[in-house]
N, C-alpha and C positions, 0 to 999 in steps of 0.2 A: 368314675368307675362304673362299669356296666353292671346292672342289677340282674340277678338270676331269679326270675319270678315264676318259672314253669311249675314249681312245686305247688303253687296256689291254684292251678287249674284243676277243676273237678267237673269233667264232662263238658257241659256247655255253660258252666258257671265259674266264678272265682270264689274260693273259700279259704279261710285261714283262721288263726287264733287272734282274737281281737282284745281279749282280756287275759292278763297273765294269771295262771292258775295251775296248781299241781305241777310246778316246775316246767310248765309249757310256756316258752317265751313267745311274746307277741310277734307275729310275722306280718300281720295286717296293720302295719304302722301308718301314721299319717303320710309319711314320705312315700310309702308303697302305694297307698290309695291315690295320692296325688298323681303319681306316675301312671297308674292304671287308668285314671280318668283322662289323662293326656293321651294315652294310647287309644282310648275309645274315641276321643275327639278326632284324632288323626284318621282312625278307621272310618268314622262317620263322614268326615270331610271327603275322603276318597270315594266312599260308597255313594254319596249323594252328588258328588261333583260340586259341592257348595263350599264357599269360604266360611271360616268360623263365625264371622259376624252375621252370616245369614242362616246359621243353624240355631234351632231351639231344642233343648233337651229337658225332659221332665225328670225329677228325682223324687223317689219315695223310699220309705223304710218300714220294716216291721217293728215289733216292740222290743227288740234286743237293747240291752243296756248300752252297748257300744254304738248303737245306731246314730245318735246325735253327733258324736265325734266324727264318724265316718262320713255322715252327710255333709258336715261343715268342710271336711277336706275335699270331698267331691265337688261341692259347689264352688269353693274358692279356686279350685283347679280349672273348672270349666269356664267360670266367668273371667278368670284371669287370662284364659285363652281367647277371650272375645265372644264366647258362646252365650246366648241368652238362655237362662235357666228358669224353670217353673218348679218351685219347691212345693211338693204335694203333701209333705208331712207324713203322718201315719197312713199307710195305704196297703192294699193287697197287691200281690204281684200281677194278677190278671188286669187289675185296674190300671196299672202302670202301662201295660201294653195298649189299653184302650185310649190312653192319652195321645197316642200317635194317630188314632182315628178321630176322636172327638175334638182334640185340641190342635190337631195338625202338627204335632211335635215330630221332628226328624228322628229323634231317638229317645229312649227312656232308660233309666237306671233304677233298679230296685235293690235296696240294701237289705239282704236277707241271707240266712243260711238254712232256711226251711226248718226241719225238725231237729237240727243238730244242737248240741249242748249250748247253754247260754253264753259260754265264753268264746264261741266261734261266731263268725259273721262272714259276709261275702257280698258279691255284687252280681246281679243278673242284668243282662242287656237286651233291649229290644230295638228293632227298627220297624217301619211300617210293614215290612214283610213278615214280621213275627220274631220269635226268639232266635238267637244266634246259633250257629253250628259250632262244632268243636274246632274246626279249622279257623273260624272267625276269632275264637278266643286265642288261638295260637298267634294270629296276626296282631291282635290287641296287645298281647304280652310281648311280642317282638318290638312293637312301637314303645311300649312302656319301659322296656329294658334299655332303650337307647339313652346314653348319657348326654346326648346333644339334643337339646330341645329348642334349637334356634328357630324352628317353625312357629313356636308359640309367640303370639303377639300380645304383650301385656300392656301396651300403651293405650288400648281402647277396651276396657273391661266390658263384658257382656252385662245385660240387664238381669236383675233378679226380681222375680215376682213370687208371691205365695198364693196358693189356691187349695182349698179343701175339695179336691176332685172327688172324694168319696161320696159327697152329697149328690153329685151328678150321676155317679156310677150306681148309687143306691136307687135313685129315681128311675134309672133304666131298668133295673130289676123289678121295681114295683110296677112299672108300666107293662113289663113283660107278663107279670102275674095277672094283672087286670085284663089284659088282652087274652091270655091263655084260658081264663075261666069265664070269658064273655061277661065281664062285670058291667059293661056299659058305663053309665054315669055313676054307678054305685062305687064309692071309693073305699069301702071296707069289706071286700069280698071274702076275706079270711075270718070274718066274725064267727066266733065259736070254735075255731080250729086251734087246738092246743099243740104248740110246737116248742120243744126244749132245744136250746142251742148251747153247745159246749165249744167255746172258742179257745180253750186251753191257755188263756192269757196271751194269745197272739193278737192279731188285728181283726179277727173274724167277728168280734162283738157287734160290729155295725149291722150284721145281718139280722140280729134280733131286734135291735133298737131302731134301725133306720129303714129296714125293709119289711119285716113281719109286723111289728107293733103298729105302724101307721096304717096297715091294711086290715087291722082289727084282730089279728091273731093274738091268742093268749100265750105269753112267753114265760109264765110263772114256772119256776124250777130250772130255768136256764142258769148256767154256771160258768164261772171263770171268763166273764165277758170283758173285764177290765184289762187293758194291756199291762203286762208285767214281764219284763225281759228276764226275770229270774226263773220263770215258769215253775212256780212253787207247788202246783197241785198235781200235774202229771205232764208228761211229754206231749206237746201238741202234735199228735201224729195218729191218724186213723189206723195205721198198721200196728200201733203199740197196744199190747194186751191190756195193760192197766188203764190206758186212756179209753179203750172201747168198753171195758167193764164199768168204768165210771159213768159214761154217758148212758149206757144201758140201764144202770141202776137209777140214775136221775130221771130218765124217761118213765120208767116203771113207777117210781115213787110219786111222780107228779101226775100220773094217770094221763099222760099226754098221748095225742094221736100219732105223734112222730117225734123222733129225736134226730139231731143233726150235730155232727162234729167236723171241725175244720183243722187243718194243720196251721202252723204259725202264720204263713203268708197267704193262705186261702187258695192255693192252686190245687189242693186236694181236699177230698171230703169223704165222709161215710155217713150212714144214717142208721136209725133204729126203729123197728116197728112198735106198735102200741103195746105189744106184749113184752117189750124190752129185749127183743131178739135183734142182734145186729144184722144189718144189710150191708155187707162189706165184702171185699175181695170178689169171689165168683158170684155171689148174690147181687152185689152192686153192679157188676158187669152185666148180669142177666137183666136186671131192672132197667139199666140205661139202654140196653139193646132193645127191649120192648118198646121204649119210648122212641128211640132213633129209627126203628123199622116201621113205625106206624104209617108214615107217608113215603116209605121207601121199600116197597115190596121186593123181596129177593136181594136186598142190599147186603153189602159185605161189612162185617164188624171186624176191625183189626184189634187184636189184643196182644199182650206179651206172651212169652212162651210157657209160663207156668200155670195157665188156666186149665181147669179140670176137663176130663172127658165128658162129664155130665153137662158142663156148660156148652161144649161143642154140640152135643145132641140137642140141647134146649134151643140153641140158636138155629140149628139147621132143620130139626124135625118139628119143633113146636112153633117157631117163628118163621120158618121157611126162608131163612136168610143164609148167608155164607159166613163161616167162621174162619178167619185168616190169622193164624198165630204168627207172631214175629218176634224179633229179638227183645229181650228185657231192656227197659229204659224208655221213659216216656217220650223222649225226642225221637228215638228210633221208631216207636209205634206211630207217632204223628207223621213223621216223614214217609213212612210206608203207606199210610192212608192217603197222603197227598199224592204220592207216586201212582197209586192205583186209580185215583180219580183222574189223574193226568192221562191215564191209558183208556179212559172212558168207562171204568168200572164204578158203579154206584156204591160209594163208601161214605156213609153219613157219620160214622163215629170211630174214633181211635181211643181206646181206653186200656189202662194198665191196672192190674190188680191192686197196686199201691193206692189207688184212688185218683190218679191223674185221668181226667176224661176230657176229650176235645171233640166238640161237635163241628161238623163242616159248616153249619149255618152260623157259627160263632168264630169264624176265622181259624178254625182248628186250634183254638187257644185252650190250653188246659186250665180250666177255671172251675174251682170247687163250688163257688157261689152260683155260677150258671147251672151246673149240674143239679145242685139242690133245688134251684128255682124250677127247673124242668120237672123234677120229682114232685115238688109241692103242687105244681099245677095239675099234674096227673092225680095226685092224692086228693086234691080238692074236688076234682071232677068225679072221682070214684066215690068220695064221701057223699056227694049229692045224690048218688045212685044207691047208697047204702052198702058200698063195698070198700075194701081196704087194699093197700099196696101189695100185701103178701099174696093176694089172690092172683096177681100177675105172674108170680114166679113159683107158684105152688107145684108146678110140674118139673122144676129144676131138680135133677137128681144130684144129691150131694154125697161126697165120700164119707165113709164111716170113720176113716182115719186119714190124717194128713200131717206130715212132718217136713221140716227143712233142716238139713245139716250143712255145715260149712267146713271145707277142708282148706287149710292154709298150704300154699305152695312155698317151699323153701329154696328152690333153685333160683339163681339170680335172674335168668331170663324166664320169668313166670309164664309169659304168653306161650313161648315155645314148648315149655313143659306141659302146660294145660292142653294145648292143641295136640301134642303127641299122645297124651292119655286119651283124649277123645277119639282120635283115629284108632287107637288100640282097642278101645271099648266097642267101637262099631264093628271091627273085625271079630272081636270076641263074641259079640251078640249074634252075628251071622253064623259063626262056627257052632254056637250052641242052640241055634234055631229059635232065638228070641225074636219077637216081632218089633221091628223098627218102625216108628211112626212115619207115614208118608207125607205128613203135612208139617213136619218140624223144620224150623229155620234157625235154630240155635241149639248148640250142644248136641247131645244124643238122648233121644226120648225112646223108651222101650216099654211096650205093653206086655203084661203078663196075664194069662188066662186063669181059669178056675183051678184051684189047688196050687197055683204057682204064685199067688199073691193077690189075684183079682184086682188089678189096678195098673199103675204105671209109675215109672221113675224118669226123672230128667236130670242129667249131669251136664253142667255148662261151666263156662269160664267167665268170671267177672270181667267186665270191659276195662276197668281201671285199677283193680286191686289184685294182689296175688292170692286169689281165693277161687275155689271151685265149689259153688253151691250145688246141693243135691236136694231135689224135691221128690217126695214119694207120696202117693195117694192110693188108698185101697177101699174097696167096697165091702170088705169084711173085717171083722176083728182079727188082729194079728197079721193081717196081710202086709203091712209095711215092714214088719220084722222079717217075714219070709223073703220079700224082695231085697231087703237090706243084706240079708245073709247071702243071697245069690250074688249081689254086687260086690260084697266084701271079698269073695273068692277071686274076683278080678282085681280089685284094688290091692290085694296082698302081693300081686305080681308087679306092681308099678313102683317106680321110684320118684322122689321129689315131692311127694304129697304126704301131709300129716293127716292120717286117717283115724286119729283118736276119737273124733266125734261119732263115727259109726261103731267103733269098738265100745264106746260108752253106752251107746243106744242099745247094742246087742247084749251088753253085760247083764 
């Protein structure tokens, strides 16, 4: 029987229910995982033009409870297909990509579901060219759904080796810090630098224990470093309000110079200054832009679409760079940066407000630990001069108000409905003399002047879900409400959209 696995696709990842809970049946079963691993084996063989016995694939996982079960299924499937496997155990997602560079692996699989609830899990794939595209996942699922696996040779199983690759990965980051702060032969260049790390019980605890502490940094006050797939303390997600409040409080309580927070698999990060104020979202983009543009005068920074007007002014007026807004989604932002560089445009950084940051110098890999390492190097150099990180972004103008509302689409063809509404909104805006942003590449972004809201709003269509998110920012108290009232007059004329979110906001 042919398996239908398309519902497990989540952009460029595979995700599903791995532990039965709250009447949610498991759809990431052993059989499903085995077939998906077979699909990746076929994909990789075709992509590399190698036979299975000449392929090597690394396998890693985050701290989720279902990780060992899924790892066993993946490894048995790959070795059964004749592929050589390196089991890297607990590992970060960026580290698994680096195995294709450092260990010469043909491919890598990370078992993770990022910040999703503990009962979910998934698989993320890499080749030496980087993370896969959405179309690649379609191809893998097509192979995985094939009920005829006659191509799989089980007579010659592949070799299985185990390796704690995170030790080598951590050494790379330590070397990077030593070089960045001109440590020379001094091996403890972070002596006296107090850094609090919050790993959220994901796999990011290595950064405190294996990167910072060996370099002399004080890590007292760090929290939730031990891997625990139940995530008992807070969601390991830099975008989560509770998570950020937790690391801000821990940093301030410890009297630390810097606080750091990672998501479950360490492809995203955020940080906190010495006063316990978060450096996240637009502030994080601004700080990363300062660092990226130091040796790239006039360079272009690619961000997602919901970045603020103040950030654009900061990048272009203060840093003398170019701000290029693009579609929401870290892979979209990275691909756009790669495309621009291919056109000869100097683009050193792709970064999303969610905390995904990819530097050109680092294979355009979204790596939270690499981002934080760059920030720590900068902070250590400033500290030696008697300055702090916040001085780098003190000219960033931040909005007084900021909200996000989400509208569910209840028409079956949600994409057609959403696009119809966006076309109508653009016409409505033009008719009413509203100012449409000339640098927008996703949805409809409208700017409002003094007395009309003093800010902007962006209505867009989610790529994968029947949802239209609305972001509003204002430079004055009450401005978001004024703009929301203006937009509601338009939304009242549209069908197929549940607008209770804006009604509740205005109530």
